[in-house]
C-alpha positions as semicolon CSV with decimal commas, in nm:
position;residue;x (nm);y (nm);z (nm)
1;M;-0,642;-0,492;-0,755
2;S;-0,457;-0,169;-0,695
3;A;-0,381;0,077;-0,973
4;F;-0,008;0,003;-0,946
5;R;-0,055;-0,373;-0,986
6;K;-0,294;-0,323;-1,277
7;H;-0,044;-0,090;-1,446
8;W;0,240;-0,338;-1,386
9;L;0,034;-0,629;-1,523
10;T;-0,056;-0,433;-1,837
11;W;0,305;-0,345;-1,913
12;S;0,420;-0,702;-1,839
13;V;0,171;-0,851;-2,083
14;L;0,260;-0,589;-2,343
15;T;0,633;-0,657;-2,301
16;L;0,586;-1,033;-2,331
17;G;0,374;-0,987;-2,641
18;F;0,632;-0,770;-2,817
19;A;0,911;-1,005;-2,707
20;F;0,725;-1,301;-2,854
21;L;0,692;-1,117;-3,186
22;Y;1,030;-0,949;-3,223
23;V;1,291;-1,146;-3,024
24;P;1,301;-1,429;-3,285
25;I;1,358;-1,168;-3,558
26;L;1,640;-1,010;-3,359
27;I;1,799;-1,352;-3,302
28;L;1,779;-1,426;-3,674
29;M;1,945;-1,092;-3,754
30;A;2,219;-1,157;-3,499
31;Y;2,295;-1,501;-3,643
32;S;2,330;-1,350;-3,991
33;F;2,672;-1,231;-3,867
34;N;2,768;-1,579;-3,747
35;E;3,084;-1,728;-3,897
36;S;2,975;-2,089;-3,856
37;K;2,799;-2,285;-4,129
38;L;2,558;-2,405;-3,864
39;A;2,287;-2,141;-3,845
40;S;2,211;-2,217;-3,479
41;V;2,567;-2,237;-3,339
42;W;2,760;-1,915;-3,274
43;S;3,132;-1,935;-3,354
44;G;3,233;-1,574;-3,418
45;F;3,140;-1,245;-3,583
46;S;3,171;-1,234;-3,962
47;F;3,020;-1,074;-4,273
48;K;3,106;-1,367;-4,497
49;W;2,747;-1,485;-4,545
50;Y;2,655;-1,146;-4,688
51;G;2,934;-1,197;-4,940
52;E;2,804;-1,545;-5,016
53;L;2,458;-1,400;-5,064
54;L;2,585;-1,140;-5,312
55;R;2,738;-1,423;-5,516
56;D;2,413;-1,624;-5,521
57;R;2,249;-1,496;-5,840
58;D;1,942;-1,718;-5,810
59;M;1,858;-1,585;-5,464
60;L;1,916;-1,223;-5,567
61;N;1,704;-1,264;-5,881
62;A;1,422;-1,411;-5,672
63;A;1,449;-1,122;-5,425
64;W;1,444;-0,861;-5,702
65;L;1,143;-1,028;-5,865
66;S;0,956;-1,033;-5,533
67;L;1,027;-0,663;-5,471
68;K;0,909;-0,564;-5,819
69;L;0,605;-0,788;-5,792
70;A;0,513;-0,648;-5,450
71;F;0,551;-0,289;-5,574
72;F;0,331;-0,328;-5,880
73;S;0,080;-0,552;-5,698
74;A;0,039;-0,297;-5,419
75;T;0,002;-0,014;-5,671
76;G;-0,261;-0,202;-5,870
77;A;-0,447;-0,302;-5,553
78;V;-0,457;0,061;-5,431
79;V;-0,596;0,186;-5,764
80;L;-0,865;-0,082;-5,782
81;G;-0,933;-0,063;-5,408
82;T;-0,993;0,312;-5,430
83;L;-1,243;0,262;-5,712
84;A;-1,414;-0,018;-5,518
85;S;-1,432;0,200;-5,207
86;L;-1,596;0,479;-5,408
87;V;-1,859;0,234;-5,525
88;M;-1,921;0,102;-5,172
89;T;-1,935;0,442;-4,997
90;R;-2,062;0,687;-5,260
91;M;-2,301;0,496;-5,489
92;R;-2,593;0,474;-5,249
93;H;-2,841;0,381;-5,524
94;F;-2,633;0,087;-5,648
95;R;-2,869;-0,205;-5,576
96;S;-2,598;-0,472;-5,582
97;R;-2,366;-0,280;-5,351
98;T;-2,389;-0,542;-5,075
99;L;-2,314;-0,825;-5,317
100;F;-2,032;-0,623;-5,470
101;G;-1,876;-0,563;-5,128
102;A;-1,908;-0,931;-5,039
103;L;-1,734;-1,037;-5,360
104;I;-1,455;-0,783;-5,312
105;T;-1,383;-0,892;-4,955
106;A;-1,428;-1,267;-5,015
107;P;-1,049;-1,336;-5,023
108;L;-1,033;-1,222;-4,658
109;V;-1,211;-1,538;-4,543
110;M;-1,120;-1,775;-4,827
111;P;-0,836;-2,025;-4,766
112;E;-0,531;-1,943;-4,975
113;V;-0,515;-2,300;-5,109
114;I;-0,863;-2,268;-5,258
115;L;-0,789;-1,920;-5,392
116;G;-0,463;-2,032;-5,550
117;L;-0,620;-2,340;-5,708
118;S;-0,914;-2,142;-5,846
119;L;-0,679;-1,882;-5,995
120;L;-0,468;-2,155;-6,154
121;L;-0,777;-2,312;-6,313
122;L;-0,885;-1,969;-6,435
123;F;-0,547;-1,898;-6,596
124;V;-0,535;-2,242;-6,759
125;S;-0,884;-2,188;-6,905
126;M;-0,787;-1,839;-7,023
127;G;-0,476;-1,981;-7,187
128;N;-0,674;-2,249;-7,369
129;V;-0,930;-1,997;-7,496
130;L;-0,682;-1,725;-7,599
131;N;-0,433;-1,963;-7,753
132;G;-0,713;-2,144;-7,934
133;M;-0,831;-1,814;-8,081
134;G;-0,478;-1,729;-8,188
135;I;-0,460;-1,420;-7,963
136;G;-0,098;-1,420;-7,854
137;H;0,055;-1,694;-7,641
138;F;-0,084;-1,669;-7,287
139;Q;0,120;-1,850;-7,020
140;P;-0,098;-1,981;-6,732
141;K;0,210;-1,967;-6,508
142;G;0,441;-1,668;-6,515
143;V;0,505;-1,316;-6,393
144;L;0,179;-1,181;-6,537
145;T;-0,033;-1,442;-6,362
146;L;0,161;-1,380;-6,041
147;W;0,078;-1,011;-6,062
148;I;-0,292;-1,075;-6,129
149;A;-0,313;-1,324;-5,841
150;H;-0,140;-1,092;-5,595
151;V;-0,359;-0,797;-5,691
152;T;-0,665;-1,020;-5,647
153;F;-0,598;-1,125;-5,288
154;T;-0,444;-0,797;-5,169
155;L;-0,732;-0,596;-5,315
156;A;-0,963;-0,713;-5,035
157;F;-0,734;-0,582;-4,760
158;V;-0,675;-0,250;-4,935
159;T;-1,048;-0,197;-4,997
160;V;-1,129;-0,248;-4,628
161;V;-0,866;0,007;-4,522
162;I;-0,965;0,272;-4,777
163;S;-1,342;0,228;-4,748
164;S;-1,327;0,265;-4,369
165;R;-1,143;0,595;-4,411
166;M;-1,371;0,713;-4,689
167;S;-1,686;0,635;-4,492
168;E;-1,563;0,871;-4,216
169;L;-1,498;1,154;-4,461
170;D;-1,716;1,460;-4,412
171;K;-1,926;1,469;-4,727
172;S;-2,008;1,836;-4,673
173;L;-1,659;1,920;-4,798
174;E;-1,727;1,747;-5,129
175;E;-2,074;1,897;-5,155
176;A;-1,938;2,245;-5,087
177;A;-1,678;2,204;-5,362
178;M;-1,947;2,090;-5,609
179;D;-2,167;2,384;-5,511
180;L;-1,877;2,612;-5,604
181;G;-1,869;2,464;-5,955
182;A;-1,621;2,177;-5,933
183;N;-1,715;1,854;-6,109
184;R;-1,687;1,513;-5,943
185;V;-1,348;1,432;-6,095
186;K;-1,197;1,759;-5,973
187;V;-1,353;1,712;-5,630
188;F;-1,202;1,366;-5,604
189;F;-0,848;1,472;-5,695
190;Q;-0,843;1,800;-5,501
191;I;-1,062;1,723;-5,198
192;T;-1,115;1,350;-5,146
193;L;-0,777;1,214;-5,249
194;P;-0,563;1,437;-5,021
195;I;-0,783;1,354;-4,721
196;I;-0,772;0,977;-4,773
197;A;-0,401;0,981;-4,866
198;P;-0,292;0,827;-4,529
199;A;-0,530;0,536;-4,589
200;L;-0,388;0,491;-4,939
201;V;-0,035;0,473;-4,798
202;A;-0,143;0,230;-4,525
203;G;-0,321;0,011;-4,779
204;W;-0,020;0,019;-5,011
205;L;0,217;-0,085;-4,734
206;L;-0,016;-0,364;-4,626
207;A;-0,051;-0,493;-4,982
208;F;0,325;-0,468;-5,036
209;T;0,393;-0,677;-4,725
210;L;0,130;-0,939;-4,808
211;S;0,257;-0,977;-5,163
212;L;0,619;-0,998;-5,051
213;D;0,532;-1,267;-4,797
214;D;0,299;-1,489;-5,001
215;V;0,394;-1,853;-5,060
216;V;0,077;-2,055;-5,110
217;I;-0,088;-1,860;-5,392
218;S;0,246;-1,792;-5,563
219;S;0,329;-2,163;-5,567
220;F;0,014;-2,229;-5,774
221;V;0,062;-1,960;-6,039
222;S;0,442;-1,924;-6,066
223;G;0,634;-2,096;-6,341
224;P;0,988;-2,132;-6,474
225;G;1,171;-1,801;-6,449
226;S;0,914;-1,655;-6,208
227;T;1,022;-1,801;-5,874
228;T;0,958;-1,554;-5,594
229;L;1,178;-1,513;-5,288
230;P;0,942;-1,686;-5,039
231;I;0,922;-1,993;-5,266
232;K;1,300;-1,992;-5,307
233;V;1,354;-1,964;-4,931
234;F;1,096;-2,232;-4,856
235;S;1,259;-2,478;-5,095
236;S;1,603;-2,397;-4,951
237;V;1,494;-2,443;-4,589
238;R;1,354;-2,787;-4,665
239;L;1,709;-2,899;-4,753
240;G;1,861;-2,740;-4,441
241;L;1,887;-2,395;-4,291
242;N;2,153;-2,198;-4,479
243;P;2,312;-1,895;-4,306
244;K;2,262;-1,701;-4,630
245;I;1,891;-1,708;-4,551
246;N;1,960;-1,519;-4,228
247;A;2,159;-1,255;-4,416
248;L;1,887;-1,217;-4,677
249;A;1,618;-1,196;-4,408
250;T;1,815;-0,923;-4,229
251;I;1,838;-0,717;-4,547
252;M;1,467;-0,762;-4,619
253;V;1,370;-0,667;-4,263
254;A;1,583;-0,353;-4,291
255;I;1,425;-0,255;-4,626
256;V;1,068;-0,316;-4,511
257;S;1,130;-0,135;-4,181
258;L;1,272;0,165;-4,366
259;V;0,970;0,178;-4,598
260;A;0,733;0,146;-4,300
261;V;0,909;0,427;-4,109
262;I;0,896;0,656;-4,412
263;G;0,527;0,578;-4,462
264;W;0,450;0,638;-4,094
265;W;0,638;0,970;-4,098
266;W;0,456;1,086;-4,410
267;M;0,113;0,985;-4,277
268;R;0,182;1,160;-3,946
269;R;0,288;1,479;-4,128
270;E;-0,022;1,471;-4,348
271;E;-0,250;1,413;-4,051
272;R;-0,099;1,706;-3,862
273;R;-0,135;1,929;-4,166
274;R;-0,498;1,823;-4,208
275;Q;-0,576;1,899;-3,845
276;R;-0,402;2,235;-3,873
277;D;-0,601;2,324;-4,186
278;M;-0,926;2,227;-4,014
279;Q;-0,842;2,441;-3,712
280;L;-0,764;2,738;-3,937
281;A;-1,089;2,686;-4,125
282;M;-1,286;2,675;-3,799
283;Q;-1,116;2,992;-3,681
284;D;-1,198;3,168;-4,008
285;N;-1,562;3,059;-3,982
286;G;-1,573;3,173;-3,622
């Protein structure tokens, strides 16, 4: 096979792959401006379904709850994932490190149905114990349990991203800082954290997307007043495809794309600055 044919075949496969992923999304966004009530029949350009969406308080409340839940779940997963990564990459004398890593990453290979059911049973047991002891009134289904469940399953993904970055970190930088008198806490915040910042952003974006998209686990641990957007959309689609869903999906795609572009731009800027600082340091040493 000639080089030209191999190059053409590579680009053809790549184009078909991206088309398979993104053409349905583009069609959905186009039909959000459809005037017809039938979501699959084009009858004219109109913004009326965006107006209908703005008047649907239940859908907007579900969307706002999902955005808040995804934000706080991603933040909690990044904090806990960073601590877990420190244990897995820095505590060499921790005898149970392998077991700890296996338990942290278990949700990666565990079916969501089993994970959701186990979390529901855990929350019900916690509610029985806490309510029996008279310690508050714990609800086994609600916003708090949703947040705990989302942090639990997104933590595994965030830990993998951060630990892979942290394992590649040059430890001589940390050792040099400690030799100059800095304690471990100061070394972490001034040396380690800025270097692994791109991995933190990537992990946060991944956790945000996974939390925003979850249906199975949320259906187990959500209760009255804590219906997330995916559950609301799923229940609506079962009764028929409403054009308001297309409008809502278009808005969500635009928001997530904007956040992803900002995160990519920030990570690229930080990576360039890190490479520039390393080059300056090598020149100074030379």
